[in-house]
A tleap script that builds the chain and sets N, CA, C and O, in Angstrom:
source leaprc.protein.ff14SB
mol = sequence {
  NMET ALA SER THR THR THR ILE GLY ASP SER
  GLN GLU GLN ALA VAL GLN PRO ALA VAL GLY
  MET LEU GLU TRP PRO ILE VAL ALA GLN ALA
  ASP VAL ALA ASP ILE SER ASN ALA ILE ASN
  ASP SER THR LYS SER GLY LYS LYS LEU GLY
  ALA ALA PHE ILE MET THR LEU THR ALA GLY
  GLY THR ASP ILE ILE SER ALA GLN GLY SER
  ALA ALA GLY ASP ASP TRP ASP ARG ILE SER
  ASP ALA GLY ALA THR PRO ILE THR PRO CALA
}
set mol.1.N position { 0.849 -1.165 0.000 }
set mol.1.CA position { 0.000 0.000 0.000 }
set mol.1.C position { 0.897 1.231 0.000 }
set mol.1.O position { 1.795 1.355 0.832 }
set mol.2.N position { 0.655 2.109 -0.908 }
set mol.2.CA position { 1.445 3.323 -1.020 }
set mol.2.C position { 0.879 4.380 -0.093 }
set mol.2.O position { -0.332 4.469 0.109 }
set mol.3.N position { 1.777 5.183 0.470 }
set mol.3.CA position { 1.311 6.284 1.305 }
set mol.3.C position { 1.880 7.580 0.765 }
set mol.3.O position { 2.976 7.617 0.207 }
set mol.4.N position { 1.130 8.615 0.939 }
set mol.4.CA position { 1.607 9.915 0.495 }
set mol.4.C position { 1.743 10.815 1.711 }
set mol.4.O position { 0.972 10.711 2.666 }
set mol.5.N position { 2.687 11.660 1.668 }
set mol.5.CA position { 2.909 12.595 2.767 }
set mol.5.C position { 2.642 13.995 2.254 }
set mol.5.O position { 3.144 14.407 1.208 }
set mol.6.N position { 1.837 14.714 3.020 }
set mol.6.CA position { 1.582 16.111 2.669 }
set mol.6.C position { 2.056 16.973 3.827 }
set mol.6.O position { 2.294 16.479 4.930 }
set mol.7.N position { 2.187 18.227 3.572 }
set mol.7.CA position { 2.643 19.149 4.613 }
set mol.7.C position { 1.688 19.070 5.798 }
set mol.7.O position { 0.469 19.147 5.641 }
set mol.8.N position { 2.259 18.918 6.970 }
set mol.8.CA position { 1.455 18.832 8.182 }
set mol.8.C position { 1.261 17.415 8.683 }
set mol.8.O position { 0.929 17.231 9.854 }
set mol.9.N position { 1.454 16.408 7.847 }
set mol.9.CA position { 1.264 15.026 8.273 }
set mol.9.C position { 2.308 14.581 9.276 }
set mol.9.O position { 2.056 13.660 10.052 }
set mol.10.N position { 3.460 15.203 9.284 }
set mol.10.CA position { 4.532 14.747 10.160 }
set mol.10.C position { 4.422 15.323 11.576 }
set mol.10.O position { 5.226 14.969 12.438 }
set mol.11.N position { 3.464 16.187 11.831 }
set mol.11.CA position { 3.319 16.753 13.163 }
set mol.11.C position { 2.667 15.746 14.094 }
set mol.11.O position { 1.691 15.086 13.740 }
set mol.12.N position { 3.235 15.642 15.309 }
set mol.12.CA position { 2.674 14.738 16.304 }
set mol.12.C position { 1.399 15.325 16.883 }
set mol.12.O position { 1.237 16.543 16.963 }
set mol.13.N position { 0.505 14.445 17.281 }
set mol.13.CA position { -0.733 14.865 17.920 }
set mol.13.C position { -0.420 15.445 19.288 }
set mol.13.O position { 0.429 14.920 20.008 }
set mol.14.N position { -1.098 16.524 19.649 }
set mol.14.CA position { -0.946 17.084 20.994 }
set mol.14.C position { -1.625 16.143 21.982 }
set mol.14.O position { -2.740 15.681 21.742 }
set mol.15.N position { -0.955 15.866 23.081 }
set mol.15.CA position { -1.488 14.968 24.102 }
set mol.15.C position { -1.829 15.792 25.339 }
set mol.15.O position { -1.006 16.575 25.812 }
set mol.16.N position { -3.039 15.616 25.860 }
set mol.16.CA position { -3.460 16.306 27.077 }
set mol.16.C position { -2.699 15.724 28.268 }
set mol.16.O position { -2.768 14.518 28.505 }
set mol.17.N position { -1.969 16.564 29.026 }
set mol.17.CA position { -1.230 16.035 30.176 }
set mol.17.C position { -2.189 15.508 31.247 }
set mol.17.O position { -3.293 16.025 31.415 }
set mol.18.N position { -1.756 14.487 31.955 }
set mol.18.CA position { -2.577 13.886 33.011 }
set mol.18.C position { -2.557 14.734 34.273 }
set mol.18.O position { -3.502 14.703 35.061 }
set mol.19.N position { -1.479 15.494 34.465 }
set mol.19.CA position { -1.335 16.303 35.675 }
set mol.19.C position { -0.890 17.697 35.261 }
set mol.19.O position { 0.001 17.853 34.426 }
set mol.20.N position { -1.515 18.704 35.847 }
set mol.20.CA position { -1.101 20.075 35.594 }
set mol.20.C position { -0.219 20.564 36.726 }
set mol.20.O position { -0.488 20.275 37.892 }
set mol.21.N position { 0.811 21.288 36.403 }
set mol.21.CA position { 1.711 21.821 37.423 }
set mol.21.C position { 1.314 23.257 37.741 }
set mol.21.O position { 1.084 24.064 36.840 }
set mol.22.N position { 1.237 23.559 39.021 }
set mol.22.CA position { 0.977 24.920 39.466 }
set mol.22.C position { 2.291 25.542 39.905 }
set mol.22.O position { 3.053 24.940 40.662 }
set mol.23.N position { 2.547 26.735 39.432 }
set mol.23.CA position { 3.741 27.441 39.880 }
set mol.23.C position { 3.306 28.489 40.879 }
set mol.23.O position { 2.679 29.485 40.517 }
set mol.24.N position { 3.644 28.260 42.150 }
set mol.24.CA position { 3.274 29.166 43.232 }
set mol.24.C position { 4.462 30.024 43.604 }
set mol.24.O position { 5.604 29.569 43.544 }
set mol.25.N position { 4.202 31.266 43.988 }
set mol.25.CA position { 5.295 32.100 44.492 }
set mol.25.C position { 5.893 31.484 45.761 }
set mol.25.O position { 5.185 30.874 46.562 }
set mol.26.N position { 7.196 31.655 45.925 }
set mol.26.CA position { 7.892 31.145 47.104 }
set mol.26.C position { 8.383 32.327 47.918 }
set mol.26.O position { 8.989 33.254 47.381 }
set mol.27.N position { 8.119 32.291 49.221 }
set mol.27.CA position { 8.492 33.386 50.110 }
set mol.27.C position { 9.090 32.800 51.387 }
set mol.27.O position { 8.695 31.720 51.826 }
set mol.28.N position { 10.036 33.511 51.975 }
set mol.28.CA position { 10.692 33.054 53.197 }
set mol.28.C position { 9.810 33.310 54.415 }
set mol.28.O position { 9.057 34.284 54.445 }
set mol.29.N position { 9.901 32.438 55.416 }
set mol.29.CA position { 9.117 32.560 56.637 }
set mol.29.C position { 9.354 33.907 57.317 }
set mol.29.O position { 8.410 34.518 57.816 }
set mol.30.N position { 10.591 34.374 57.342 }
set mol.30.CA position { 10.902 35.662 57.973 }
set mol.30.C position { 10.180 36.802 57.263 }
set mol.30.O position { 9.748 37.755 57.911 }
set mol.31.N position { 10.044 36.719 55.942 }
set mol.31.CA position { 9.341 37.761 55.195 }
set mol.31.C position { 7.847 37.753 55.504 }
set mol.31.O position { 7.234 38.815 55.610 }
set mol.32.N position { 7.258 36.572 55.648 }
set mol.32.CA position { 5.829 36.452 55.961 }
set mol.32.C position { 5.543 37.073 57.324 }
set mol.32.O position { 4.504 37.705 57.512 }
set mol.33.N position { 6.456 36.896 58.271 }
set mol.33.CA position { 6.266 37.403 59.631 }
set mol.33.C position { 6.545 38.899 59.765 }
set mol.33.O position { 6.249 39.490 60.803 }
set mol.34.N position { 7.114 39.520 58.721 }
set mol.34.CA position { 7.469 40.942 58.755 }
set mol.34.C position { 6.348 41.770 58.134 }
set mol.34.O position { 6.132 41.723 56.923 }
set mol.35.N position { 5.635 42.531 58.969 }
set mol.35.CA position { 4.476 43.295 58.485 }
set mol.35.C position { 4.846 44.315 57.412 }
set mol.35.O position { 3.999 44.680 56.596 }
set mol.36.N position { 6.093 44.781 57.397 }
set mol.36.CA position { 6.508 45.776 56.406 }
set mol.36.C position { 6.977 45.146 55.091 }
set mol.36.O position { 7.282 45.869 54.142 }
set mol.37.N position { 7.040 43.817 55.018 }
set mol.37.CA position { 7.480 43.143 53.797 }
set mol.37.C position { 6.396 43.236 52.725 }
set mol.37.O position { 5.204 43.270 53.033 }
set mol.38.N position { 6.818 43.276 51.475 }
set mol.38.CA position { 5.881 43.386 50.347 }
set mol.38.C position { 4.845 42.261 50.327 }
set mol.38.O position { 3.745 42.458 49.810 }
set mol.39.N position { 5.165 41.093 50.874 }
set mol.39.CA position { 4.217 39.970 50.875 }
set mol.39.C position { 2.958 40.312 51.671 }
set mol.39.O position { 1.889 39.762 51.406 }
set mol.40.N position { 3.080 41.214 52.640 }
set mol.40.CA position { 1.935 41.611 53.456 }
set mol.40.C position { 1.241 42.876 52.954 }
set mol.40.O position { 0.302 43.356 53.590 }
set mol.41.N position { 1.687 43.419 51.830 }
set mol.41.CA position { 1.080 44.595 51.210 }
set mol.41.C position { 0.238 44.126 50.028 }
set mol.41.O position { 0.775 43.694 49.008 }
set mol.42.N position { -1.083 44.213 50.168 }
set mol.42.CA position { -1.978 43.681 49.134 }
set mol.42.C position { -1.801 44.369 47.783 }
set mol.42.O position { -2.104 43.774 46.749 }
set mol.43.N position { -1.319 45.603 47.772 }
set mol.43.CA position { -1.126 46.300 46.496 }
set mol.43.C position { 0.105 45.798 45.747 }
set mol.43.O position { 0.226 45.999 44.538 }
set mol.44.N position { 1.015 45.146 46.464 }
set mol.44.CA position { 2.236 44.632 45.829 }
set mol.44.C position { 2.192 43.122 45.618 }
set mol.44.O position { 2.723 42.616 44.630 }
set mol.45.N position { 1.556 42.400 46.549 }
set mol.45.CA position { 1.596 40.936 46.487 }
set mol.45.C position { 0.279 40.303 46.072 }
set mol.45.O position { 0.239 39.120 45.731 }
set mol.46.N position { -0.801 41.078 46.098 }
set mol.46.CA position { -2.102 40.496 45.821 }
set mol.46.C position { -2.684 39.783 47.030 }
set mol.46.O position { -3.602 38.976 46.886 }
set mol.47.N position { -2.161 40.070 48.233 }
set mol.47.CA position { -2.660 39.419 49.446 }
set mol.47.C position { -4.158 39.687 49.593 }
set mol.47.O position { -4.602 40.835 49.609 }
set mol.48.N position { -4.919 38.605 49.698 }
set mol.48.CA position { -6.362 38.680 49.919 }
set mol.48.C position { -6.802 37.354 50.499 }
set mol.48.O position { -6.043 36.384 50.489 }
set mol.49.N position { -8.008 37.305 50.998 }
set mol.49.CA position { -8.524 36.081 51.598 }
set mol.49.C position { -8.337 34.903 50.637 }
set mol.49.O position { -8.830 34.932 49.510 }
set mol.50.N position { -7.633 33.881 51.084 }
set mol.50.CA position { -7.425 32.674 50.290 }
set mol.50.C position { -6.190 32.677 49.412 }
set mol.50.O position { -5.852 31.646 48.832 }
set mol.51.N position { -5.493 33.831 49.296 }
set mol.51.CA position { -4.266 33.864 48.500 }
set mol.51.C position { -3.270 32.873 49.101 }
set mol.51.O position { -3.107 32.816 50.319 }
set mol.52.N position { -2.609 32.097 48.248 }
set mol.52.CA position { -1.723 31.044 48.750 }
set mol.52.C position { -0.315 31.182 48.180 }
set mol.52.O position { -0.115 31.605 47.042 }
set mol.53.N position { 0.646 30.811 49.011 }
set mol.53.CA position { 2.058 30.843 48.652 }
set mol.53.C position { 2.750 29.607 49.218 }
set mol.53.O position { 2.216 28.933 50.099 }
set mol.54.N position { 3.928 29.320 48.710 }
set mol.54.CA position { 4.812 28.318 49.307 }
set mol.54.C position { 5.776 29.102 50.196 }
set mol.54.O position { 6.381 30.080 49.757 }
set mol.55.N position { 5.913 28.666 51.443 }
set mol.55.CA position { 6.803 29.341 52.379 }
set mol.55.C position { 7.981 28.426 52.705 }
set mol.55.O position { 7.792 27.266 53.072 }
set mol.56.N position { 9.194 28.955 52.567 }
set mol.56.CA position { 10.375 28.209 53.006 }
set mol.56.C position { 10.531 28.453 54.503 }
set mol.56.O position { 10.553 29.594 54.964 }
set mol.57.N position { 10.637 27.370 55.240 }
set mol.57.CA position { 10.703 27.457 56.697 }
set mol.57.C position { 12.118 27.777 57.162 }
set mol.57.O position { 13.095 27.303 56.582 }
set mol.58.N position { 12.215 28.581 58.209 }
set mol.58.CA position { 13.503 28.942 58.785 }
set mol.58.C position { 14.275 27.690 59.204 }
set mol.58.O position { 15.495 27.627 59.049 }
set mol.59.N position { 13.562 26.697 59.734 }
set mol.59.CA position { 14.185 25.453 60.203 }
set mol.59.C position { 14.442 24.469 59.064 }
set mol.59.O position { 14.976 23.384 59.295 }
set mol.60.N position { 14.071 24.833 57.846 }
set mol.60.CA position { 14.231 23.950 56.687 }
set mol.60.C position { 12.897 23.378 56.249 }
set mol.60.O position { 11.987 23.213 57.061 }
set mol.61.N position { 12.784 23.084 54.999 }
set mol.61.CA position { 11.557 22.543 54.437 }
set mol.61.C position { 10.640 23.647 53.929 }
set mol.61.O position { 11.013 24.820 53.890 }
set mol.62.N position { 9.443 23.251 53.545 }
set mol.62.CA position { 8.468 24.209 53.018 }
set mol.62.C position { 7.093 23.927 53.600 }
set mol.62.O position { 6.845 22.862 54.165 }
set mol.63.N position { 6.216 24.888 53.453 }
set mol.63.CA position { 4.839 24.773 53.909 }
set mol.63.C position { 3.977 25.604 52.970 }
set mol.63.O position { 4.485 26.503 52.300 }
set mol.64.N position { 2.708 25.324 52.914 }
set mol.64.CA position { 1.761 26.121 52.144 }
set mol.64.C position { 1.071 27.064 53.120 }
set mol.64.O position { 0.628 26.649 54.191 }
set mol.65.N position { 0.982 28.340 52.739 }
set mol.65.CA position { 0.296 29.303 53.589 }
set mol.65.C position { -0.849 29.951 52.805 }
set mol.65.O position { -0.789 30.075 51.582 }
set mol.66.N position { -1.889 30.359 53.531 }
set mol.66.CA position { -3.056 30.991 52.919 }
set mol.66.C position { -3.457 32.202 53.754 }
set mol.66.O position { -3.533 32.120 54.980 }
set mol.67.N position { -3.712 33.321 53.090 }
set mol.67.CA position { -4.053 34.560 53.789 }
set mol.67.C position { -5.482 34.520 54.322 }
set mol.67.O position { -6.392 34.020 53.660 }
set mol.68.N position { -5.664 35.055 55.530 }
set mol.68.CA position { -6.993 35.168 56.131 }
set mol.68.C position { -7.675 36.478 55.745 }
set mol.68.O position { -8.850 36.676 56.054 }
set mol.69.N position { -6.966 37.357 55.087 }
set mol.69.CA position { -7.533 38.630 54.652 }
set mol.69.C position { -6.501 39.434 53.898 }
set mol.69.O position { -5.388 38.963 53.662 }
set mol.70.N position { -6.871 40.666 53.513 }
set mol.70.CA position { -5.972 41.484 52.703 }
set mol.70.C position { -5.189 42.525 53.495 }
set mol.70.O position { -4.251 43.119 52.962 }
set mol.71.N position { -5.550 42.760 54.750 }
set mol.71.CA position { -4.825 43.752 55.552 }
set mol.71.C position { -3.427 43.240 55.895 }
set mol.71.O position { -3.209 42.037 56.045 }
set mol.72.N position { -2.485 44.177 56.016 }
set mol.72.CA position { -1.095 43.806 56.295 }
set mol.72.C position { -0.968 42.946 57.541 }
set mol.72.O position { -0.128 42.047 57.574 }
set mol.73.N position { -1.779 43.195 58.571 }
set mol.73.CA position { -1.698 42.441 59.819 }
set mol.73.C position { -2.555 41.195 59.870 }
set mol.73.O position { -2.571 40.505 60.889 }
set mol.74.N position { -3.281 40.885 58.779 }
set mol.74.CA position { -4.104 39.668 58.767 }
set mol.74.C position { -3.218 38.427 58.775 }
set mol.74.O position { -2.173 38.389 58.126 }
set mol.75.N position { -3.649 37.424 59.512 }
set mol.75.CA position { -2.875 36.190 59.669 }
set mol.75.C position { -2.716 35.424 58.362 }
set mol.75.O position { -3.473 35.596 57.407 }
set mol.76.N position { -1.694 34.573 58.365 }
set mol.76.CA position { -1.477 33.563 57.331 }
set mol.76.C position { -1.669 32.207 58.000 }
set mol.76.O position { -1.060 31.949 59.039 }
set mol.77.N position { -2.487 31.349 57.442 }
set mol.77.CA position { -2.645 29.991 57.966 }
set mol.77.C position { -1.643 29.070 57.293 }
set mol.77.O position { -1.436 29.132 56.081 }
set mol.78.N position { -1.023 28.213 58.099 }
set mol.78.CA position { -0.137 27.182 57.551 }
set mol.78.C position { -1.015 25.984 57.234 }
set mol.78.O position { -1.490 25.298 58.139 }
set mol.79.N position { -1.225 25.737 55.972 }
set mol.79.CA position { -2.180 24.723 55.520 }
set mol.79.C position { -1.722 23.305 55.838 }
set mol.79.O position { -2.522 22.496 56.309 }
set mol.80.N position { -0.465 22.988 55.593 }
set mol.80.CA position { -0.014 21.612 55.779 }
set mol.80.C position { 0.343 21.294 57.222 }
set mol.80.O position { 0.668 20.150 57.540 }
set mol.81.N position { 0.287 22.284 58.095 }
set mol.81.CA position { 0.533 22.065 59.520 }
set mol.81.C position { -0.748 21.517 60.134 }
set mol.81.O position { -1.803 22.139 60.014 }
set mol.82.N position { -0.674 20.383 60.777 }
set mol.82.CA position { -1.874 19.743 61.342 }
set mol.82.C position { -2.619 20.665 62.293 }
set mol.82.O position { -3.843 20.579 62.395 }
set mol.83.N position { -1.915 21.541 62.987 }
set mol.83.CA position { -2.552 22.459 63.911 }
set mol.83.C position { -2.992 23.772 63.277 }
set mol.83.O position { -3.587 24.616 63.948 }
set mol.84.N position { -2.703 23.954 61.982 }
set mol.84.CA position { -3.018 25.189 61.256 }
set mol.84.C position { -2.580 26.412 62.061 }
set mol.84.O position { -3.366 27.334 62.279 }
set mol.85.N position { -1.337 26.411 62.495 }
set mol.85.CA position { -0.776 27.489 63.298 }
set mol.85.C position { -0.699 28.779 62.494 }
set mol.85.O position { 0.016 28.831 61.493 }
set mol.86.N position { -1.417 29.820 62.905 }
set mol.86.CA position { -1.346 31.065 62.136 }
set mol.86.C position { -0.049 31.814 62.391 }
set mol.86.O position { 0.551 31.688 63.458 }
set mol.87.N position { 0.375 32.589 61.412 }
set mol.87.CA position { 1.532 33.464 61.541 }
set mol.87.C position { 0.981 34.872 61.497 }
set mol.87.O position { 0.421 35.284 60.481 }
set mol.88.N position { 1.129 35.614 62.571 }
set mol.88.CA position { 0.636 36.979 62.636 }
set mol.88.C position { 1.769 37.948 62.372 }
set mol.88.O position { 2.702 38.028 63.171 }
set mol.89.N position { 1.716 38.692 61.266 }
set mol.89.CA position { 2.756 39.680 61.011 }
set mol.89.C position { 2.751 40.750 62.102 }
set mol.89.O position { 1.691 41.190 62.549 }
set mol.90.N position { 3.913 41.150 62.513 }
set mol.90.CA position { 4.007 42.159 63.574 }
set mol.90.C position { 5.019 43.218 63.221 }
set mol.90.O position { 5.234 44.150 63.995 }
savepdb mol mol.pdb
quit
């Protein structure tokens, strides 16, 4: 059986990925705890209720944090911490 090739036939089919990757901003724990840091300024960081970031822990490792509100002094909840220990900027 003869086959013919036309322009475009050699392109591979696009495959829908099984998993999507989310790229989250990464911020240091010391910055989250500093009320004057840009992460706590909603006009610079987009801080609002439910905003989430990856936080690098001072002791090593990472955690997911979520804002309880948009004010600079509003707490951040540590999502992966079983006790959901809030971090209050001061």
